[in-house]
C-alpha atoms as one frame of an Amber mdcrd trajectory, in Angstrom:
protein
 -62.356 -22.236  28.322 -60.571 -19.187  26.940 -58.809 -19.633  23.639 -55.063
 -19.084  23.188 -55.866 -15.822  21.340 -57.917 -14.584  24.245 -55.088 -15.357
  26.601 -52.514 -13.578  24.502 -54.776 -10.652  23.567 -57.229 -10.331  26.492
 -58.163  -6.757  25.616 -59.389  -7.360  22.062 -62.706  -5.597  21.726 -62.096
  -3.270  24.655 -61.336   0.472  24.550 -59.131   2.076  27.164 -58.793   5.847
  27.695 -55.325   6.903  28.721 -55.092  10.245  30.528 -51.345  10.361  31.106
 -48.779  12.510  29.305 -45.581  11.175  30.872 -44.611   7.685  29.590 -47.838
   7.558  27.622 -46.177   5.867  24.638 -44.913   2.962  26.724 -48.318   2.594
  28.393 -50.253   2.705  25.122 -47.909   0.221  23.485 -48.347  -2.264  26.347
 -52.151  -2.019  26.175 -52.209  -2.358  22.375 -50.003  -5.433  22.552 -52.797
  -7.018  24.598 -55.320  -6.123  21.914 -56.828  -2.914  23.336 -58.026   0.031
  21.321 -56.559   3.084  23.060 -57.848   6.628  23.077 -55.206   9.004  24.344
 -56.225  12.333  25.849 -53.755  13.787  28.322 -55.727  15.724  30.968 -52.597
  17.599  32.139 -49.182  18.468  30.754 -45.873  18.579  32.589 -43.800  21.679
  32.046 -40.085  21.513  33.059 -38.936  24.575  34.932 -35.241  24.618  33.895
 -35.386  28.337  33.270 -37.736  29.190  36.095 -36.614  31.948  38.504 -38.307
  30.236  41.466 -36.470  26.978  40.932 -33.184  28.827  40.622 -33.932  30.796
  43.758 -34.692  27.570  45.655 -31.447  26.048  44.435 -29.474  29.123  45.476
 -31.152  28.996  48.903 -30.062  25.394  49.388 -26.564  26.232  48.324 -26.364
  29.388  50.488 -26.149  27.460  53.756 -26.296  23.831  54.879 -29.524  21.932
  55.137 -30.267  19.381  57.796 -32.778  17.302  55.867 -33.832  16.834  52.263
 -37.154  15.331  51.234 -37.555  13.930  47.724 -41.113  13.152  46.661 -40.581
  11.920  43.130 -37.769  10.419  41.024 -38.606  12.587  38.069 -38.608  15.753
  40.167 -35.265  14.929  41.785 -33.688  14.223  38.412 -35.181  17.402  36.933
 -33.851  19.492  39.770 -30.353  18.080  39.461 -30.434  18.425  35.652 -31.395
  22.091  35.933 -28.680  22.660  38.515 -26.154  21.096  36.171 -27.177  23.451
  33.422 -26.483  26.297  35.806 -23.091  24.780  36.677 -23.989  23.940  40.283
 -25.114  20.306  39.985 -22.193  18.881  41.910 -22.562  21.493  44.641 -26.270
  20.682  45.001 -25.549  16.935  45.296 -22.926  17.664  47.966 -25.552  19.541
  49.954 -27.896  16.567  49.727 -25.112  14.150  50.618 -24.306  16.089  53.761
 -27.924  16.059  54.925 -30.340  13.384  56.093 -32.294  12.222  53.065 -35.898
  10.992  53.142 -37.722   9.766  50.018 -41.368   9.011  49.291 -40.910   5.676
  47.567 -38.887   3.393  45.272 -38.797   5.782  42.314 -37.393   8.620  44.344
 -35.045   6.115  46.046 -33.767   4.878  42.720 -33.207   8.412  41.508 -31.152
   9.553  44.538 -29.118   6.318  44.552 -28.437   6.868  40.869 -26.568  10.006
  41.857 -24.600   8.214  44.563 -26.762   9.270  47.521 -28.219   7.082  50.257
 -31.624   7.670  51.824 -32.257   7.475  55.550 -35.834   6.271  55.029 -38.396
   5.522  52.325 -42.137   5.582  52.814 -43.497   2.009  52.498 -46.810   3.011
  50.916 -45.273   5.862  48.890 -47.431   8.641  50.391 -46.632  12.154  51.531
 -48.627  11.519  54.700 -46.218   8.805  55.756 -43.269  11.062  55.130 -44.815
  13.855  57.131 -45.653  11.513  60.041 -42.087  10.148  60.018 -40.583  13.639
  60.212 -42.939  15.000  62.804 -42.534  11.938  65.061 -38.761  12.493  65.068
 -38.993  16.224  65.493 -38.127  18.968  63.042 -37.849  22.008  65.343 -34.835
  24.149  64.395 -34.073  22.095  61.242 -33.537  23.527  57.808 -35.384  21.269
  55.339 -35.351  21.228  51.551 -38.529  19.741  50.081 -38.701  18.718  46.427
 -42.340  19.171  45.391 -43.954  17.302  42.543 -46.263  18.927  40.042 -48.183
  21.027  42.519 -47.546  22.848  45.819 -47.951  20.931  49.077 -49.188  23.676
  51.432 -50.441  21.302  54.177 -47.196  19.284  54.122 -44.922  22.337  54.163
 -47.204  24.165  56.647 -47.059  21.295  59.107 -43.294  21.299  59.017 -43.160
  25.072  59.475 -45.651  24.899  62.337 -43.452  22.284  63.986 -40.515  24.726
  63.934 -38.700  23.867  60.759 -37.354  26.263  58.158 -38.414  24.971  54.726
 -37.018  25.584  51.257 -39.517  24.503  48.592 -38.289  23.345  45.175 -40.706
  22.660  42.313 -38.724  21.218  39.341 -41.823  20.749  37.220 -45.450  21.658
  37.357 -48.752  20.555  35.905 -50.721  22.797  33.553 -53.996  22.287  31.668
 -53.725  20.114  28.534 -53.031  21.684  25.163 -55.912  19.794  23.583 -58.935
  20.195  25.852 -61.281  19.109  23.028 -59.585  15.677  22.993 -60.321  15.333
  26.688 -63.943  16.270  26.239 -64.276  13.760  23.409 -62.946  11.099  25.740
 -65.437  12.209  28.406 -68.288  11.990  25.887 -67.134   8.520  24.796 -67.107
   7.341  28.380 -70.604   8.720  28.931 -71.852   7.104  25.712 -70.472   3.689
  26.628 -67.782   3.672  23.958 -64.944   3.514  26.504 -64.600   0.460  28.791
 -61.864   1.758  31.056 -60.110   4.981  32.069 -56.522   4.666  33.250 -54.835
   7.127  35.602 -51.211   7.375  36.604 -51.278  10.617  38.613 -53.719  12.342
  40.983 -53.643  15.661  39.041 -54.628  13.831  35.861 -57.589  12.219  37.623
 -58.616  15.459  39.294 -58.349  17.557  36.158 -60.460  15.105  34.162 -63.270
  15.858  36.635 -62.585  19.582  36.537 -62.767  19.750  32.747 -65.893  17.612
  32.719 -67.534  19.999  35.164 -66.428  23.069  33.211 -68.061  21.658  30.085
 -71.319  20.564  31.782 -70.554  16.854  31.862 -69.666  16.323  35.483 -72.628
  14.294  36.665 -72.991  12.132  33.509 -69.293  11.277  33.674 -69.429  10.367
  37.380 -72.480   8.191  36.705 -70.598   6.352  33.984 -67.533   5.942  36.145
 -69.571   4.658  39.079 -71.744   2.257  37.119 -69.959   1.061  33.989 -66.433
   2.346  33.258 -63.476   0.624  34.915 -61.365   3.342  36.590 -57.901   1.849
  36.929 -55.378   3.818  39.054 -51.697   3.088  39.588 -51.959   3.633  43.335
 -53.919   5.186  46.238 -52.526   8.688  45.801 -53.631   8.657  42.185 -57.027
   7.263  43.091 -57.760   9.822  45.829 -59.593  12.441  43.664 -61.878   9.703
  42.346 -62.473   8.108  45.681 -63.506  11.490  47.073 -66.284  11.551  44.431
 -67.421   8.012  45.317 -65.978   6.496  42.163 -64.995   2.797  42.535 -61.363
   2.276  41.555 -59.166  -0.708  40.813 -55.533  -0.635  41.846 -52.644  -3.088
  41.309 -50.733  -4.433  44.313 -47.556  -2.871  42.993 -47.675   0.811  42.035
 -46.053   0.348  38.629 -47.130   0.933  35.088 -46.686  -2.727  34.082 -48.796
  -3.867  37.007 -51.514  -1.410  35.950 -51.608  -2.863  32.419 -51.894  -6.379
  33.848 -54.725  -5.243  36.080 -56.685  -3.787  33.210 -56.062  -6.897  31.117
 -57.505  -9.041  33.917 -60.343  -6.836  35.114 -62.129  -6.036  31.841 -62.572
  -9.663  30.702 -63.575 -10.602  34.246 -66.277  -7.969  34.207 -67.643  -9.327
  30.955 -67.854 -12.845  32.314 -69.769 -11.616  35.393 -72.222  -9.625  33.283
């Protein structure tokens, strides 16, 4: 029988590597409250584009003439876009454009963001994937429509290309983007710790963070040893299937919570690591 201390602090004696930059403090605090030792090494960094000419050009394009449809992929991206527009003095005008258009969102976070600004979505993807959004749009037809697509941290050429091929005119907006981490050495130290068996779990909250860990490991000659550790020993915990995709593509087993939320990911890690120890 597990002691009361074990139940309250199930991660005592375990080390978890956190690869996220955004909301990392909340994530780390939640893990440490459960007794974990946390090693933080962001594998990407998010750079707001408030002063970016491309974002301003996309905003001006949306304001220049009405749009038929707006697609919001992330809550953070939507809020960032509106915040930038407000700095430019056109925030209300941008929201009026969205309000006059059909609005499709990728999931609950984007839904919460648009509703927070008084907008109402036509549809939200149940599994929170871009593929669902694209299928929904193509099934209903987009020929002749003018569509604004809010990208997340990277371009979506296949998504946008499919809409364009189907006859839509697309305005792409990228309110933030992902860049390499400032401290690459910290990431490589985390990789080395995982290879050496000093890290029990690696936690991922975005697909680019997962993908860039593998990229950096390959660039520093540690690709295969890291993959071996992730396949055989290290728990790879991902917040959802989109985040897990770069790992799944490399045949890395992943664990995912039923709800794609940070709190659920913490609970998953707190349950999975002690369970693994009992099995072994």
